[in-house]
C-alpha positions as CSV (number, residue, x, y, z in Angstrom):
1,M,-0.2,-0.2,0.0
2,K,1.0,3.8,-0.4
3,A,1.6,5.6,3.1
4,A,2.7,9.2,3.9
5,S,5.6,8.6,6.3
6,L,7.4,11.6,8.6
7,F,11.0,10.9,8.1
8,G,12.3,14.2,10.0
9,V,11.3,17.9,10.4
10,G,10.1,19.0,7.2
11,D,10.4,15.3,5.3
12,L,7.2,13.8,4.8
13,R,7.2,10.9,2.0
14,I,4.8,8.7,0.5
15,I,6.4,5.2,0.6
16,D,5.2,1.6,-0.1
17,K,4.4,-0.2,3.2
18,D,3.0,-3.8,3.5
19,V,-0.6,-3.6,4.6
20,P,-0.9,-4.0,8.3
21,E,-1.4,-7.8,9.5
22,I,-3.7,-7.8,12.0
23,G,-4.1,-9.7,15.4
24,D,-7.1,-11.9,16.6
25,G,-8.7,-8.9,18.3
26,E,-7.7,-5.9,15.7
27,V,-9.8,-4.6,12.5
28,L,-8.2,-3.5,9.1
29,I,-9.6,-0.5,8.0
30,R,-9.5,0.9,4.1
31,V,-9.2,4.4,5.0
32,G,-12.0,6.6,3.3
33,A,-10.2,10.1,4.6
34,C,-8.1,11.7,7.1
35,G,-7.6,15.0,8.3
36,V,-5.0,17.3,8.6
37,C,-4.7,18.1,12.4
38,G,-2.5,20.7,14.5
39,T,-0.6,17.9,16.3
40,D,0.2,16.5,12.8
41,M,1.8,19.9,12.0
42,H,3.4,20.3,15.2
43,F,5.3,16.9,14.2
44,F,6.0,18.2,10.3
45,K,7.3,21.5,12.3
46,G,9.7,20.1,14.8
47,E,7.8,21.7,17.5
48,W,6.8,18.7,19.2
49,K,8.9,15.2,19.1
50,V,8.1,12.2,17.8
51,K,9.8,8.8,16.5
52,T,10.4,8.4,13.2
53,P,9.7,7.1,10.6
54,I,6.0,7.4,11.5
55,V,2.9,7.1,8.9
56,L,0.8,10.2,10.6
57,G,-2.7,10.5,10.7
58,H,-5.0,10.5,13.5
59,E,-8.2,11.8,12.7
60,F,-9.8,9.2,9.9
61,S,-12.8,7.3,8.7
62,G,-13.1,4.0,6.5
63,V,-14.5,1.3,5.8
64,V,-13.8,-2.1,7.5
65,A,-11.6,-4.6,5.2
66,K,-11.0,-7.6,7.3
67,V,-11.4,-8.5,11.3
68,G,-9.7,-10.5,13.3
69,S,-11.3,-13.8,14.3
70,K,-12.1,-12.8,18.0
71,V,-13.8,-9.5,16.9
72,R,-17.4,-9.5,17.4
73,G,-20.0,-6.7,16.4
74,I,-17.9,-5.2,13.7
75,E,-18.0,-6.7,10.2
76,V,-16.5,-6.4,6.7
77,G,-18.0,-3.6,4.8
78,D,-19.1,-1.3,8.2
79,H,-18.6,2.2,7.9
80,V,-16.7,3.5,10.8
81,V,-14.4,5.8,13.1
82,A,-11.7,5.0,15.4
83,E,-10.4,6.5,18.8
84,P,-6.8,6.9,18.3
85,N,-5.9,6.4,21.8
86,I,-5.1,2.9,22.8
87,L,-4.9,1.7,26.7
88,C,-3.4,-0.6,28.3
89,G,-5.9,-0.9,30.8
90,K,-3.7,-2.2,33.8
91,C,-1.7,0.8,34.9
92,K,-2.7,2.7,38.1
93,Y,-4.5,5.7,35.9
94,C,-6.3,3.2,34.0
95,R,-7.4,1.5,36.6
96,M,-8.6,4.8,38.4
97,S,-12.4,5.3,39.4
98,E,-12.4,8.2,37.0
99,R,-11.0,7.0,33.5
100,N,-9.2,9.2,31.4
101,F,-6.1,9.0,29.3
102,F,-3.2,9.4,31.5
103,C,-2.4,5.8,30.7
104,E,1.4,5.1,31.5
105,N,1.5,2.8,28.4
106,I,-0.4,4.2,26.1
107,Q,0.0,4.0,22.2
108,T,-1.5,6.4,19.8
109,I,-2.3,5.9,16.1
110,G,-0.5,8.4,14.1
111,V,1.8,9.2,16.7
112,T,3.4,6.1,18.4
113,V,2.3,3.5,15.7
114,D,1.4,4.1,12.2
115,G,-1.6,6.1,11.4
116,A,-4.3,7.0,9.0
117,F,-2.2,8.8,5.9
118,A,-2.3,5.4,4.1
119,E,-4.6,3.3,2.5
120,Y,-5.0,1.0,5.4
121,V,-4.7,1.2,9.1
122,K,-5.4,-1.5,11.9
123,V,-7.3,-0.5,14.9
124,P,-7.9,-2.3,18.4
125,E,-11.6,-3.7,18.0
126,Q,-12.4,-2.0,21.1
127,N,-11.5,1.6,19.5
128,V,-13.6,1.4,16.6
129,Y,-17.3,2.8,16.2
130,R,-19.5,2.1,13.8
131,I,-21.4,5.3,12.2
132,P,-24.3,5.4,9.6
133,G,-23.6,4.4,6.0
134,E,-25.4,7.0,4.8
135,M,-22.8,9.8,6.7
136,P,-20.0,11.1,4.2
137,L,-16.8,9.9,5.1
138,E,-15.4,13.3,4.6
139,E,-17.7,14.4,7.5
140,A,-17.2,11.5,9.5
141,A,-13.4,12.5,10.0
142,L,-14.0,15.1,11.8
143,I,-15.7,13.0,14.7
144,E,-12.3,12.7,16.4
145,P,-11.6,16.4,17.0
146,L,-15.4,16.5,17.9
147,A,-15.2,13.7,20.4
148,C,-12.0,16.2,22.0
149,I,-14.1,19.1,22.1
150,I,-17.0,17.3,23.8
151,R,-14.3,16.6,26.7
152,G,-13.5,20.1,27.1
153,V,-16.6,21.2,27.0
154,D,-17.8,18.6,29.7
155,N,-14.8,19.9,31.8
156,V,-15.3,23.7,31.6
157,G,-19.6,23.5,31.5
158,I,-21.9,25.5,29.5
159,P,-24.5,26.2,31.5
160,V,-27.9,27.3,29.6
161,G,-27.8,30.9,28.5
162,S,-24.2,31.5,29.1
163,S,-22.2,33.8,27.1
164,V,-19.3,32.2,25.3
165,A,-16.5,34.0,23.6
166,I,-14.3,31.6,21.3
167,V,-10.8,32.9,20.5
168,G,-9.7,31.4,17.1
169,T,-12.4,30.3,14.1
170,G,-10.0,27.6,12.7
171,P,-11.8,24.0,12.3
172,I,-11.9,23.6,16.2
173,G,-13.2,27.2,16.9
174,L,-15.7,26.4,14.3
175,L,-16.7,23.3,15.5
176,M,-16.9,24.6,19.0
177,I,-19.4,27.3,18.5
178,Q,-21.8,24.5,17.3
179,V,-21.2,22.7,20.4
180,V,-21.8,25.3,22.5
181,K,-24.6,26.8,21.0
182,H,-26.1,22.9,21.1
183,Y,-25.2,23.4,24.8
184,G,-27.4,26.3,25.3
185,A,-25.1,29.5,24.9
186,S,-27.1,32.2,24.3
187,K,-24.2,34.5,23.3
188,I,-21.4,33.5,21.1
189,F,-18.8,36.1,20.3
190,A,-15.9,34.5,17.7
191,I,-12.5,36.2,17.5
192,D,-9.9,35.6,14.6
193,I,-7.9,37.6,12.3
194,I,-9.4,35.8,8.9
195,E,-11.9,37.6,7.4
196,D,-13.5,34.4,5.6
197,R,-13.4,32.2,8.9
198,L,-15.0,34.8,10.8
199,R,-17.7,34.7,7.8
200,L,-18.2,31.3,8.1
201,A,-18.5,31.7,12.1
202,R,-21.2,33.5,11.6
203,E,-23.1,31.2,9.4
204,L,-22.5,28.3,11.9
205,G,-24.0,30.6,14.8
206,A,-22.0,33.1,16.5
207,T,-23.7,35.9,17.8
208,L,-20.9,38.7,16.8
209,T,-17.7,38.0,15.0
210,I,-14.6,40.1,15.9
211,N,-11.7,40.8,13.8
212,S,-9.1,41.8,16.1
213,T,-6.5,43.3,13.3
214,Q,-9.5,45.6,13.4
215,Q,-11.0,46.1,16.8
216,D,-10.3,45.6,20.4
217,P,-11.8,42.3,21.2
218,E,-12.1,43.1,25.2
219,K,-13.7,46.7,24.3
220,A,-16.2,44.9,21.9
221,I,-17.3,42.0,24.1
222,R,-17.6,44.6,27.2
223,E,-19.8,46.4,25.2
224,A,-21.8,43.9,24.5
225,T,-22.2,42.2,28.0
226,D,-22.4,45.3,30.4
227,N,-19.3,45.9,30.4
228,I,-18.2,42.5,32.4
229,G,-16.9,40.3,30.1
230,T,-18.2,36.7,29.1
231,D,-19.5,34.1,31.3
232,I,-16.9,31.4,29.4
233,S,-14.1,32.0,27.5
234,I,-12.4,29.1,25.3
235,E,-9.0,29.6,23.4
236,C,-9.0,27.1,20.6
237,V,-5.9,28.4,18.8
238,G,-2.8,26.8,20.8
239,S,-0.7,29.7,21.9
240,S,-0.1,31.7,24.7
241,S,-1.1,35.2,23.4
242,A,-4.3,33.3,22.3
243,I,-4.7,32.1,26.0
244,E,-3.6,35.8,27.3
245,V,-7.0,37.3,24.8
246,A,-9.2,34.3,26.0
247,F,-8.4,35.5,29.8
248,R,-9.2,39.3,29.1
249,L,-12.5,38.3,27.7
250,V,-14.0,36.6,30.4
251,R,-16.0,38.1,33.3
252,R,-15.1,38.2,36.9
253,G,-15.8,34.8,38.6
254,G,-15.8,33.3,34.8
255,R,-14.3,30.5,33.5
256,L,-11.6,29.9,31.0
257,L,-11.0,26.6,29.1
258,I,-7.6,26.5,27.7
259,F,-8.3,23.9,24.6
260,G,-5.8,24.9,21.9
261,V,-2.5,23.0,22.2
262,A,0.8,25.2,22.2
263,P,3.9,24.6,21.2
264,E,5.9,22.3,23.7
265,H,8.0,25.4,25.1
266,D,5.5,28.0,24.5
267,V,4.8,30.2,28.2
268,W,1.9,31.9,29.4
269,R,2.9,34.6,31.8
270,V,-0.3,36.0,33.9
271,K,-0.2,37.9,37.2
272,P,-1.3,35.9,40.2
273,F,-2.9,39.0,41.6
274,E,-5.5,39.1,38.7
275,L,-5.9,35.6,39.3
276,Y,-6.9,36.2,42.4
277,D,-8.9,39.7,41.6
278,K,-10.8,38.0,39.0
279,E,-11.2,34.8,40.5
280,V,-11.2,32.8,37.3
281,S,-11.6,29.2,37.1
282,I,-9.2,27.7,34.7
283,F,-9.8,24.5,32.8
284,A,-7.7,22.3,30.2
285,S,-8.8,19.4,28.5
286,Y,-6.7,16.3,27.3
287,R,-7.7,14.1,24.3
288,S,-11.0,12.4,24.3
289,P,-11.7,10.1,27.0
290,Y,-14.7,8.2,26.6
291,T,-16.4,10.7,24.5
292,F,-16.2,8.9,21.2
293,Q,-19.7,7.9,21.0
294,R,-21.4,10.9,22.3
295,A,-19.5,12.3,19.0
296,V,-20.7,9.8,16.8
297,E,-24.3,10.3,17.8
298,L,-24.0,14.3,17.8
299,A,-22.2,13.9,14.3
300,S,-24.8,11.6,12.8
301,S,-27.8,13.6,14.5
302,G,-27.8,16.6,12.1
303,N,-27.5,19.3,14.6
304,L,-24.2,20.1,13.3
305,R,-22.9,21.6,10.0
306,L,-19.6,19.7,9.3
307,R,-18.9,19.9,5.5
308,P,-19.1,23.6,5.6
309,I,-15.6,23.0,7.4
310,V,-14.0,21.0,5.2
311,S,-12.0,23.2,2.8
312,H,-9.8,21.2,1.0
313,I,-9.6,17.4,-0.1
314,H,-6.9,16.2,-1.4
315,T,-5.1,12.7,-2.8
316,L,-2.5,10.9,-0.8
317,K,0.4,11.4,-2.9
318,E,-0.3,15.1,-2.4
319,A,0.2,15.0,1.4
320,P,4.0,16.5,1.3
321,E,3.2,19.2,-0.6
322,V,-0.1,19.7,1.3
323,F,1.9,20.1,4.5
324,K,4.3,22.3,2.8
325,E,2.1,24.6,1.9
326,L,0.4,24.6,5.6
327,A,3.6,25.2,7.4
328,E,4.6,28.4,5.2
329,K,1.0,29.9,5.6
330,K,-2.9,29.3,6.8
331,K,-4.5,27.8,3.6
332,G,-8.5,27.3,4.3
333,I,-9.9,25.8,6.9
334,K,-9.5,21.9,7.2
335,A,-7.3,20.1,5.0
336,L,-8.6,16.2,4.3
337,I,-6.1,13.6,2.7
338,K,-8.2,10.9,0.5
339,P,-6.3,7.8,-0.2
């Protein structure tokens, strides 16, 4: 089969590999579509360490091509998505009462084991989730980031009637707008520097959009919230500067969710007195522990618009050039690779 394998910083190559051999409890998936995630770009640009060579890609959908002898409930021909995080089930974290993804022996598809920028990928049976056959595989590739978003929203909480600021309207921010609206947010403020993204944010449910190159977000939001700020502020960029903006937008006694994943050595500097004075509750969100089935249900419910977020679809052989373009500049919103 063909696969896109990372050999080093900026060095993504299309190679020939054997189709993965599956064990008794594994499933072989013919990849239908795989999203290019910010995590993939961090690896490509050398901002995060990853052992190479590795086939990247963890946001994917596809069709079951083969199942192991002990697999039950998953059949050849099923349309599926997969949770990429593979847990040992034996370490202290896995055995805690609050299940999470802090597993001491975690393996991750597209990070520590070969992923889905390939024609085929293998996945443990317990990580595979069926989706409706009529759901486009391009849309289903967004279920993995949606599962992560559900985790973040669970953590911060979105009481019905809340006002919410979302900093960053890339793929995550545009999904976040729709999810917080689904949870009952009454006012949603979206902040970005790219007008095309803000236009789509309005179409997908943002109450007010703010281009931070033209307006002061803090001033605009205070004017719209009786001069107090939003109940909740969510950072969806992955940088300390975006976290600082989000912190400035939330009201005293409000909640801040740091959702974006910043480069490993980025630092957010904050004055302890400001934390005390505002008494802001700060939440983080790590991966998608036990939210995947809910993401499947929400994505297939018709309550979200997924297709508008996909701006570019490329073939597998185009993957190296796509990564170079994304590393040099922001192109569109969400790029998918289809083997």
